[in-house]
TIPA-212077 format. One record per residue (C-alpha): x, y, z; residue number from 1; residue in one letter. Coordinates in nm, 2 decimals. Layout:
+--------+--------+--------+-----+---+
!      u !      v !      w !   k ! r !
+--------+--------+--------+-----+---+
!      X !      Y !      Z ! NUM ! A !
...
+--------+--------+--------+-----+---+
# end
This chain:
+--------+--------+--------+-----+---+
!      u !      v !      w !   k ! r !
+--------+--------+--------+-----+---+
!   0.00 !   0.00 !   0.00 !   1 ! X !
!   0.28 !   0.24 !  -0.07 !   2 ! X !
!   0.04 !   0.46 !  -0.28 !   3 ! X !
!  -0.21 !   0.48 !   0.00 !   4 ! X !
!  -0.37 !   0.81 !   0.08 !   5 ! X !
!  -0.23 !   1.00 !   0.37 !   6 ! X !
!  -0.41 !   1.15 !   0.68 !   7 ! X !
!  -0.48 !   1.52 !   0.61 !   8 ! X !
!  -0.51 !   1.47 !   0.24 !   9 ! X !
!  -0.81 !   1.63 !   0.08 !  10 ! X !
!  -1.08 !   1.39 !  -0.03 !  11 ! X !
!  -1.09 !   1.58 !  -0.36 !  12 ! X !
!  -0.73 !   1.48 !  -0.44 !  13 ! X !
!  -0.78 !   1.10 !  -0.41 !  14 ! X !
!  -0.67 !   0.88 !  -0.69 !  15 ! X !
!  -0.96 !   0.68 !  -0.84 !  16 ! X !
!  -1.15 !   0.45 !  -0.84 !  17 ! X !
!  -1.16 !   0.46 !  -0.45 !  18 ! X !
!  -1.40 !   0.34 !  -0.19 !  19 ! X !
!  -1.45 !   0.62 !   0.05 !  20 ! X !
!  -1.61 !   0.61 !   0.40 !  21 ! X !
!  -1.76 !   0.91 !   0.58 !  22 ! X !
!  -1.67 !   0.84 !   0.94 !  23 ! X !
!  -1.93 !   1.08 !   1.08 !  24 ! X !
!  -2.21 !   0.89 !   0.90 !  25 ! X !
!  -2.07 !   0.55 !   1.01 !  26 ! X !
!  -2.06 !   0.66 !   1.37 !  27 ! X !
!  -2.42 !   0.79 !   1.35 !  28 ! X !
!  -2.54 !   0.47 !   1.19 !  29 ! X !
!  -2.39 !   0.26 !   1.47 !  30 ! X !
!  -2.54 !   0.49 !   1.73 !  31 ! X !
!  -2.88 !   0.48 !   1.57 !  32 ! X !
!  -2.89 !   0.10 !   1.58 !  33 ! X !
!  -2.79 !   0.11 !   1.94 !  34 ! X !
!  -3.07 !   0.35 !   2.01 !  35 ! X !
!  -3.33 !   0.15 !   1.82 !  36 ! X !
!  -3.26 !  -0.16 !   2.03 !  37 ! X !
!  -3.22 !   0.03 !   2.36 !  38 ! X !
!  -3.48 !  -0.09 !   2.61 !  39 ! X !
!  -3.56 !  -0.40 !   2.41 !  40 ! X !
!  -3.47 !  -0.76 !   2.50 !  41 ! X !
!  -3.30 !  -0.80 !   2.16 !  42 ! X !
!  -2.92 !  -0.83 !   2.14 !  43 ! X !
!  -2.74 !  -0.73 !   1.82 !  44 ! X !
!  -2.47 !  -0.95 !   1.65 !  45 ! X !
!  -2.38 !  -0.75 !   1.34 !  46 ! X !
!  -2.27 !  -0.92 !   1.02 !  47 ! X !
!  -1.91 !  -0.85 !   0.91 !  48 ! X !
!  -1.99 !  -0.98 !   0.56 !  49 ! X !
!  -2.08 !  -0.62 !   0.48 !  50 ! X !
!  -1.77 !  -0.44 !   0.59 !  51 ! X !
!  -1.51 !  -0.72 !   0.63 !  52 ! X !
!  -1.32 !  -0.49 !   0.86 !  53 ! X !
!  -1.20 !  -0.54 !   1.22 !  54 ! X !
!  -1.20 !  -0.17 !   1.26 !  55 ! X !
!  -1.57 !  -0.14 !   1.20 !  56 ! X !
!  -1.64 !  -0.45 !   1.41 !  57 ! X !
!  -1.46 !  -0.30 !   1.71 !  58 ! X !
!  -1.68 !   0.01 !   1.69 !  59 ! X !
!  -1.99 !  -0.21 !   1.68 !  60 ! X !
!  -1.87 !  -0.41 !   1.98 !  61 ! X !
!  -1.79 !  -0.08 !   2.17 !  62 ! X !
!  -2.16 !   0.02 !   2.10 !  63 ! X !
!  -2.28 !  -0.29 !   2.27 !  64 ! X !
!  -2.29 !  -0.57 !   2.01 !  65 ! X !
!  -2.29 !  -0.92 !   2.16 !  66 ! X !
!  -2.04 !  -1.05 !   1.91 !  67 ! X !
!  -2.03 !  -1.06 !   1.53 !  68 ! X !
!  -2.16 !  -1.28 !   1.25 !  69 ! X !
!  -1.93 !  -1.41 !   0.97 !  70 ! X !
!  -2.06 !  -1.55 !   0.65 !  71 ! X !
!  -1.76 !  -1.77 !   0.59 !  72 ! X !
!  -1.49 !  -1.94 !   0.81 !  73 ! X !
!  -1.22 !  -1.72 !   0.64 !  74 ! X !
!  -1.39 !  -1.41 !   0.77 !  75 ! X !
!  -1.41 !  -1.56 !   1.12 !  76 ! X !
!  -1.03 !  -1.63 !   1.11 !  77 ! X !
!  -0.96 !  -1.27 !   1.02 !  78 ! X !
!  -1.17 !  -1.14 !   1.30 !  79 ! X !
!  -1.02 !  -1.38 !   1.56 !  80 ! X !
!  -0.67 !  -1.27 !   1.45 !  81 ! X !
!  -0.77 !  -0.91 !   1.52 !  82 ! X !
!  -0.88 !  -1.01 !   1.88 !  83 ! X !
!  -1.26 !  -1.03 !   1.81 !  84 ! X !
!  -1.34 !  -1.36 !   1.96 !  85 ! X !
!  -1.72 !  -1.40 !   1.99 !  86 ! X !
!  -1.81 !  -1.53 !   1.65 !  87 ! X !
!  -2.10 !  -1.70 !   1.48 !  88 ! X !
!  -2.04 !  -1.85 !   1.13 !  89 ! X !
!  -2.38 !  -1.83 !   0.97 !  90 ! X !
!  -2.33 !  -2.09 !   0.70 !  91 ! X !
!  -2.27 !  -2.46 !   0.74 !  92 ! X !
!  -1.91 !  -2.60 !   0.74 !  93 ! X !
!  -1.81 !  -2.92 !   0.56 !  94 ! X !
!  -1.50 !  -3.08 !   0.42 !  95 ! X !
!  -1.18 !  -3.21 !   0.58 !  96 ! X !
!  -0.98 !  -2.89 !   0.53 !  97 ! X !
!  -1.25 !  -2.66 !   0.67 !  98 ! X !
!  -1.32 !  -2.89 !   0.97 !  99 ! X !
!  -0.95 !  -2.88 !   1.06 ! 100 ! X !
!  -0.95 !  -2.50 !   1.04 ! 101 ! X !
!  -1.27 !  -2.48 !   1.24 ! 102 ! X !
!  -1.13 !  -2.70 !   1.51 ! 103 ! X !
!  -0.82 !  -2.49 !   1.54 ! 104 ! X !
!  -1.03 !  -2.17 !   1.55 ! 105 ! X !
!  -1.26 !  -2.31 !   1.82 ! 106 ! X !
!  -0.96 !  -2.34 !   2.06 ! 107 ! X !
!  -0.89 !  -1.97 !   2.04 ! 108 ! X !
!  -1.23 !  -1.80 !   2.01 ! 109 ! X !
!  -1.58 !  -1.83 !   2.14 ! 110 ! X !
!  -1.71 !  -1.99 !   1.82 ! 111 ! X !
!  -2.06 !  -2.09 !   1.71 ! 112 ! X !
!  -2.15 !  -2.24 !   1.37 ! 113 ! X !
!  -2.48 !  -2.33 !   1.21 ! 114 ! X !
!  -2.56 !  -2.68 !   1.09 ! 115 ! X !
!  -2.86 !  -2.84 !   0.92 ! 116 ! X !
!  -2.75 !  -3.20 !   0.87 ! 117 ! X !
!  -2.69 !  -3.49 !   1.11 ! 118 ! X !
!  -2.39 !  -3.63 !   0.93 ! 119 ! X !
!  -2.23 !  -3.28 !   0.93 ! 120 ! X !
!  -2.30 !  -3.24 !   1.30 ! 121 ! X !
!  -2.12 !  -3.57 !   1.38 ! 122 ! X !
!  -1.82 !  -3.46 !   1.17 ! 123 ! X !
!  -1.81 !  -3.13 !   1.37 ! 124 ! X !
!  -1.81 !  -3.33 !   1.69 ! 125 ! X !
!  -1.53 !  -3.56 !   1.57 ! 126 ! X !
!  -1.31 !  -3.27 !   1.45 ! 127 ! X !
!  -1.34 !  -3.05 !   1.77 ! 128 ! X !
!  -1.31 !  -3.35 !   2.00 ! 129 ! X !
!  -0.99 !  -3.47 !   1.83 ! 130 ! X !
!  -0.84 !  -3.13 !   1.87 ! 131 ! X !
!  -0.94 !  -3.11 !   2.24 ! 132 ! X !
!  -1.18 !  -2.82 !   2.20 ! 133 ! X !
!  -1.55 !  -2.75 !   2.20 ! 134 ! X !
!  -1.80 !  -2.58 !   1.97 ! 135 ! X !
!  -2.15 !  -2.43 !   1.99 ! 136 ! X !
!  -2.38 !  -2.55 !   1.72 ! 137 ! X !
!  -2.69 !  -2.35 !   1.61 ! 138 ! X !
!  -2.94 !  -2.53 !   1.40 ! 139 ! X !
!  -3.05 !  -2.35 !   1.09 ! 140 ! X !
!  -3.42 !  -2.36 !   1.00 ! 141 ! X !
!  -3.53 !  -2.28 !   0.65 ! 142 ! X !
!  -3.78 !  -2.00 !   0.71 ! 143 ! X !
!  -3.83 !  -1.91 !   0.35 ! 144 ! X !
!  -3.49 !  -1.84 !   0.20 ! 145 ! X !
!  -3.48 !  -2.18 !   0.04 ! 146 ! X !
!  -3.11 !  -2.21 !   0.07 ! 147 ! X !
!  -2.98 !  -2.40 !   0.37 ! 148 ! X !
!  -3.17 !  -2.51 !   0.67 ! 149 ! X !
!  -3.40 !  -2.79 !   0.79 ! 150 ! X !
!  -3.77 !  -2.78 !   0.72 ! 151 ! X !
!  -3.95 !  -2.60 !   1.01 ! 152 ! X !
!  -4.09 !  -2.83 !   1.27 ! 153 ! X !
!  -3.97 !  -3.16 !   1.42 ! 154 ! X !
!  -3.65 !  -3.19 !   1.23 ! 155 ! X !
!  -3.50 !  -2.90 !   1.43 ! 156 ! X !
!  -3.57 !  -3.09 !   1.75 ! 157 ! X !
!  -3.41 !  -3.41 !   1.62 ! 158 ! X !
!  -3.09 !  -3.23 !   1.53 ! 159 ! X !
!  -3.09 !  -3.04 !   1.86 ! 160 ! X !
!  -3.10 !  -3.37 !   2.04 ! 161 ! X !
!  -2.81 !  -3.50 !   1.82 ! 162 ! X !
!  -2.60 !  -3.20 !   1.92 ! 163 ! X !
!  -2.68 !  -3.25 !   2.29 ! 164 ! X !
!  -2.56 !  -3.61 !   2.27 ! 165 ! X !
!  -2.24 !  -3.56 !   2.09 ! 166 ! X !
!  -1.90 !  -3.49 !   2.26 ! 167 ! X !
!  -1.75 !  -3.15 !   2.22 ! 168 ! X !
!  -2.07 !  -2.98 !   2.11 ! 169 ! X !
!  -2.32 !  -2.75 !   2.28 ! 170 ! X !
!  -2.66 !  -2.66 !   2.14 ! 171 ! X !
!  -2.67 !  -2.29 !   2.10 ! 172 ! X !
!  -3.02 !  -2.23 !   1.96 ! 173 ! X !
!  -3.18 !  -2.18 !   1.62 ! 174 ! X !
!  -3.11 !  -1.95 !   1.32 ! 175 ! X !
!  -3.39 !  -1.83 !   1.09 ! 176 ! X !
!  -3.24 !  -1.60 !   0.83 ! 177 ! X !
!  -3.43 !  -1.49 !   0.52 ! 178 ! X !
!  -3.21 !  -1.25 !   0.32 ! 179 ! X !
!  -3.44 !  -1.20 !   0.03 ! 180 ! X !
!  -3.72 !  -1.04 !   0.23 ! 181 ! X !
!  -3.47 !  -0.77 !   0.36 ! 182 ! X !
!  -3.49 !  -0.59 !   0.03 ! 183 ! X !
!  -3.87 !  -0.59 !  -0.03 ! 184 ! X !
!  -3.94 !  -0.22 !  -0.07 ! 185 ! X !
!  -4.31 !  -0.21 !   0.04 ! 186 ! X !
!  -4.34 !  -0.20 !   0.42 ! 187 ! X !
!  -4.66 !  -0.41 !   0.45 ! 188 ! X !
!  -4.54 !  -0.68 !   0.21 ! 189 ! X !
!  -4.20 !  -0.70 !   0.39 ! 190 ! X !
!  -4.37 !  -0.71 !   0.73 ! 191 ! X !
!  -4.60 !  -1.00 !   0.62 ! 192 ! X !
!  -4.30 !  -1.20 !   0.50 ! 193 ! X !
!  -4.11 !  -1.13 !   0.82 ! 194 ! X !
!  -4.41 !  -1.25 !   1.03 ! 195 ! X !
!  -4.44 !  -1.57 !   0.82 ! 196 ! X !
!  -4.06 !  -1.64 !   0.86 ! 197 ! X !
!  -4.07 !  -1.58 !   1.23 ! 198 ! X !
!  -4.37 !  -1.81 !   1.28 ! 199 ! X !
!  -4.18 !  -2.09 !   1.12 ! 200 ! X !
!  -3.88 !  -2.03 !   1.35 ! 201 ! X !
!  -4.10 !  -2.01 !   1.66 ! 202 ! X !
!  -4.28 !  -2.33 !   1.57 ! 203 ! X !
!  -3.94 !  -2.50 !   1.54 ! 204 ! X !
!  -3.83 !  -2.36 !   1.88 ! 205 ! X !
!  -4.15 !  -2.50 !   2.04 ! 206 ! X !
!  -4.07 !  -2.84 !   1.90 ! 207 ! X !
!  -3.72 !  -2.83 !   2.05 ! 208 ! X !
!  -3.85 !  -2.72 !   2.39 ! 209 ! X !
!  -4.11 !  -3.00 !   2.38 ! 210 ! X !
!  -3.82 !  -3.24 !   2.34 ! 211 ! X !
!  -3.68 !  -3.11 !   2.67 ! 212 ! X !
!  -3.41 !  -2.89 !   2.53 ! 213 ! X !
!  -3.36 !  -2.52 !   2.62 ! 214 ! X !
!  -3.33 !  -2.28 !   2.32 ! 215 ! X !
!  -3.08 !  -2.02 !   2.43 ! 216 ! X !
!  -3.09 !  -1.81 !   2.12 ! 217 ! X !
!  -3.32 !  -1.74 !   1.83 ! 218 ! X !
!  -3.11 !  -1.55 !   1.58 ! 219 ! X !
!  -3.18 !  -1.39 !   1.24 ! 220 ! X !
!  -3.32 !  -1.07 !   1.09 ! 221 ! X !
!  -3.13 !  -0.80 !   0.91 ! 222 ! X !
!  -3.11 !  -0.43 !   0.83 ! 223 ! X !
!  -3.44 !  -0.42 !   0.64 ! 224 ! X !
!  -3.64 !  -0.60 !   0.91 ! 225 ! X !
!  -3.52 !  -0.43 !   1.23 ! 226 ! X !
!  -3.84 !  -0.24 !   1.29 ! 227 ! X !
!  -4.06 !  -0.55 !   1.24 ! 228 ! X !
!  -3.82 !  -0.77 !   1.45 ! 229 ! X !
!  -3.86 !  -0.52 !   1.74 ! 230 ! X !
!  -4.24 !  -0.51 !   1.70 ! 231 ! X !
!  -4.29 !  -0.89 !   1.67 ! 232 ! X !
!  -4.06 !  -0.98 !   1.96 ! 233 ! X !
!  -3.98 !  -1.33 !   1.86 ! 234 ! X !
!  -3.60 !  -1.32 !   1.80 ! 235 ! X !
!  -3.35 !  -1.28 !   2.08 ! 236 ! X !
!  -3.06 !  -1.17 !   1.85 ! 237 ! X !
!  -3.04 !  -0.97 !   1.53 ! 238 ! X !
!  -2.79 !  -1.00 !   1.25 ! 239 ! X !
!  -2.80 !  -0.67 !   1.06 ! 240 ! X !
!  -2.50 !  -0.59 !   0.83 ! 241 ! X !
!  -2.57 !  -0.32 !   0.58 ! 242 ! X !
!  -2.69 !  -0.06 !   0.82 ! 243 ! X !
!  -2.33 !   0.06 !   0.88 ! 244 ! X !
!  -2.26 !   0.14 !   0.51 ! 245 ! X !
!  -2.60 !   0.13 !   0.32 ! 246 ! X !
!  -2.65 !   0.12 !  -0.06 ! 247 ! X !
!  -2.90 !   0.22 !  -0.33 ! 248 ! X !
!  -3.11 !  -0.10 !  -0.28 ! 249 ! X !
!  -3.17 !  -0.03 !   0.08 ! 250 ! X !
!  -3.24 !   0.33 !   0.00 ! 251 ! X !
!  -3.56 !   0.23 !  -0.18 ! 252 ! X !
!  -3.72 !   0.07 !   0.14 ! 253 ! X !
!  -4.02 !   0.20 !   0.32 ! 254 ! X !
!  -3.91 !   0.19 !   0.68 ! 255 ! X !
!  -4.26 !   0.20 !   0.83 ! 256 ! X !
!  -4.63 !   0.21 !   0.74 ! 257 ! X !
!  -4.61 !   0.58 !   0.67 ! 258 ! X !
!  -4.34 !   0.52 !   0.41 ! 259 ! X !
!  -4.06 !   0.69 !   0.60 ! 260 ! X !
!  -3.70 !   0.64 !   0.46 ! 261 ! X !
!  -3.47 !   0.40 !   0.63 ! 262 ! X !
!  -3.30 !   0.58 !   0.92 ! 263 ! X !
!  -2.94 !   0.50 !   0.83 ! 264 ! X !
!  -2.72 !   0.72 !   0.62 ! 265 ! X !
!  -2.52 !   0.64 !   0.31 ! 266 ! X !
!  -2.17 !   0.63 !   0.45 ! 267 ! X !
!  -1.97 !   0.47 !   0.17 ! 268 ! X !
!  -1.93 !   0.60 !  -0.19 ! 269 ! X !
!  -1.74 !   0.49 !  -0.49 ! 270 ! X !
!  -1.53 !   0.78 !  -0.61 ! 271 ! X !
!  -1.46 !   0.78 !  -0.98 ! 272 ! X !
!  -1.31 !   1.02 !  -1.23 ! 273 ! X !
!  -1.42 !   1.13 !  -1.58 ! 274 ! X !
!  -1.17 !   1.00 !  -1.83 ! 275 ! X !
!  -1.36 !   1.09 !  -2.15 ! 276 ! X !
!  -1.64 !   1.31 !  -2.29 ! 277 ! X !
!  -1.71 !   1.14 !  -2.62 ! 278 ! X !
!  -2.06 !   1.29 !  -2.66 ! 279 ! X !
!  -2.23 !   1.60 !  -2.52 ! 280 ! X !
!  -2.47 !   1.39 !  -2.31 ! 281 ! X !
!  -2.23 !   1.11 !  -2.21 ! 282 ! X !
!  -1.92 !   1.09 !  -1.99 ! 283 ! X !
!  -1.70 !   0.79 !  -1.94 ! 284 ! X !
!  -1.57 !   0.71 !  -1.59 ! 285 ! X !
!  -1.29 !   0.49 !  -1.46 ! 286 ! X !
!  -1.54 !   0.27 !  -1.27 ! 287 ! X !
!  -1.65 !  -0.06 !  -1.42 ! 288 ! X !
!  -1.73 !  -0.41 !  -1.31 ! 289 ! X !
!  -1.40 !  -0.44 !  -1.13 ! 290 ! X !
!  -1.48 !  -0.15 !  -0.90 ! 291 ! X !
!  -1.86 !  -0.16 !  -0.86 ! 292 ! X !
!  -2.06 !  -0.47 !  -0.82 ! 293 ! X !
!  -2.35 !  -0.53 !  -1.06 ! 294 ! X !
!  -2.55 !  -0.81 !  -0.89 ! 295 ! X !
!  -2.81 !  -0.56 !  -0.77 ! 296 ! X !
!  -2.79 !  -0.33 !  -1.07 ! 297 ! X !
!  -2.57 !  -0.03 !  -1.15 ! 298 ! X !
!  -2.45 !   0.22 !  -0.89 ! 299 ! X !
!  -2.63 !   0.55 !  -0.87 ! 300 ! X !
!  -2.47 !   0.89 !  -0.95 ! 301 ! X !
!  -2.48 !   1.16 !  -0.67 ! 302 ! X !
!  -2.57 !   1.52 !  -0.74 ! 303 ! X !
!  -2.63 !   1.48 !  -1.11 ! 304 ! X !
!  -3.00 !   1.52 !  -1.17 ! 305 ! X !
!  -3.13 !   1.30 !  -1.45 ! 306 ! X !
!  -2.80 !   1.12 !  -1.50 ! 307 ! X !
!  -2.77 !   0.74 !  -1.50 ! 308 ! X !
!  -2.48 !   0.50 !  -1.49 ! 309 ! X !
!  -2.43 !   0.20 !  -1.71 ! 310 ! X !
!  -2.14 !  -0.04 !  -1.71 ! 311 ! X !
!  -1.91 !  -0.01 !  -2.02 ! 312 ! X !
!  -1.67 !  -0.30 !  -1.94 ! 313 ! X !
!  -1.43 !  -0.42 !  -1.68 ! 314 ! X !
!  -1.27 !  -0.08 !  -1.62 ! 315 ! X !
!  -1.52 !   0.18 !  -1.74 ! 316 ! X !
!  -1.88 !   0.30 !  -1.70 ! 317 ! X !
!  -2.08 !   0.56 !  -1.88 ! 318 ! X !
!  -2.29 !   0.84 !  -1.74 ! 319 ! X !
!  -2.58 !   0.93 !  -1.96 ! 320 ! X !
!  -2.83 !   1.21 !  -1.94 ! 321 ! X !
!  -2.58 !   1.48 !  -1.84 ! 322 ! X !
!  -2.57 !   1.83 !  -1.97 ! 323 ! X !
!  -2.30 !   1.93 !  -2.22 ! 324 ! X !
!  -2.16 !   2.18 !  -1.97 ! 325 ! X !
!  -2.13 !   1.93 !  -1.69 ! 326 ! X !
!  -1.81 !   1.73 !  -1.62 ! 327 ! X !
!  -1.47 !   1.75 !  -1.78 ! 328 ! X !
!  -1.20 !   1.49 !  -1.79 ! 329 ! X !
!  -1.04 !   1.47 !  -1.45 ! 330 ! X !
!  -1.36 !   1.57 !  -1.26 ! 331 ! X !
!  -1.46 !   1.35 !  -0.97 ! 332 ! X !
!  -1.80 !   1.17 !  -0.95 ! 333 ! X !
!  -1.96 !   1.00 !  -0.65 ! 334 ! X !
!  -2.16 !   0.68 !  -0.70 ! 335 ! X !
!  -2.38 !   0.50 !  -0.44 ! 336 ! X !
!  -2.31 !   0.13 !  -0.47 ! 337 ! X !
!  -2.62 !  -0.08 !  -0.56 ! 338 ! X !
!  -2.50 !  -0.35 !  -0.31 ! 339 ! X !
!  -2.25 !  -0.26 !  -0.04 ! 340 ! X !
!  -2.14 !  -0.61 !   0.05 ! 341 ! X !
!  -2.02 !  -0.71 !  -0.29 ! 342 ! X !
!  -1.88 !  -0.37 !  -0.38 ! 343 ! X !
!  -1.66 !  -0.37 !  -0.06 ! 344 ! X !
!  -1.52 !  -0.71 !  -0.16 ! 345 ! X !
!  -1.37 !  -0.55 !  -0.47 ! 346 ! X !
!  -1.13 !  -0.32 !  -0.27 ! 347 ! X !
!  -0.82 !  -0.38 !  -0.07 ! 348 ! X !
!  -0.88 !  -0.07 !   0.15 ! 349 ! X !
!  -1.13 !   0.19 !   0.24 ! 350 ! X !
!  -1.04 !   0.56 !   0.27 ! 351 ! X !
!  -1.18 !   0.70 !   0.59 ! 352 ! X !
!  -1.27 !   1.07 !   0.57 ! 353 ! X !
!  -1.42 !   1.32 !   0.81 ! 354 ! X !
!  -1.53 !   1.66 !   0.69 ! 355 ! X !
!  -1.38 !   1.61 !   0.34 ! 356 ! X !
!  -1.03 !   1.51 !   0.48 ! 357 ! X !
!  -0.86 !   1.18 !   0.50 ! 358 ! X !
!  -0.82 !   1.07 !   0.86 ! 359 ! X !
!  -0.73 !   0.70 !   0.82 ! 360 ! X !
!  -0.70 !   0.42 !   0.57 ! 361 ! X !
!  -0.84 !   0.08 !   0.68 ! 362 ! X !
!  -0.75 !  -0.24 !   0.51 ! 363 ! X !
!  -1.05 !  -0.45 !   0.41 ! 364 ! X !
!  -0.88 !  -0.74 !   0.59 ! 365 ! X !
!  -1.14 !  -1.01 !   0.51 ! 366 ! X !
!  -1.17 !  -0.91 !   0.15 ! 367 ! X !
!  -1.17 !  -1.23 !  -0.07 ! 368 ! X !
!  -1.20 !  -1.46 !   0.23 ! 369 ! X !
!  -1.48 !  -1.66 !   0.07 ! 370 ! X !
!  -1.33 !  -2.00 !   0.17 ! 371 ! X !
+--------+--------+--------+-----+---+
# end
């Protein structure tokens, strides 16, 4: 990182493309989540898959987070190496190489992992027992995501009993995550889906308790469902991720029945430069597929009324609908990512600014840790 920006440098002099963080907005977002949950019985365990940064995770923990969620074992290893040791890996772990890594990590961190298969649970037990450690296992219930998870109902109780019988394992509760509903724009539609997902999880919890097993934690939810999760009072732990950074997709959500905007600020931006003005109503930027994710659509230009962005290849994008007098080669353009998680994963570092001035540069330490 010999070419890294320096503290005190003006944001307007950054080389591009750059991923830029407004520290004031980040701090306000973390504080807003803390205030939202204040006085409730809900704990927060933020998801690091959004920011992949020990620096951000430390700020979340300082604001009262119980621990953090990690989408992959590699993310958990990065967090543990940074001294963050209360970790929930929210996807199942399988395979000899990963089980060996998991067993090693379980000896140096308070580690929980989800599972949805009896054979996989037995392999978890064998791996951690052979290493002389222990592990908390959370059973994942398919509450509508249709990805991983057992069917709601008696199967969760059967697997909880298996966990309780096996050496080296502790039953930690149930996970019911439904990521797709987090992005439903209409409030009433989203609330209905959240209610249905929660009912499936609560039914499974009742089955586990009927089998004589305590359910310590019911974990799930996300940034888009926080208001409903607070109202419905079924979960004991929330897993929001995007609230710290935000993106254009979340910006479309109705937060409540009155249609209020989501109460978190856009704290990250992609900073790009104009490299060409080939036509009066079009400018070319140095931002393409390699610097802005496209899985949720194109990024959104800031402060350019009527302008739209379209990808023009790996390294470039076009701004259309601009006026002939707007933008010259070398001018900077801000873009709101369409999906913050996948955009962050394209960068090695994030430039942290306050009041238009660089204050720090944070490595995105878990970038690419998808194994």
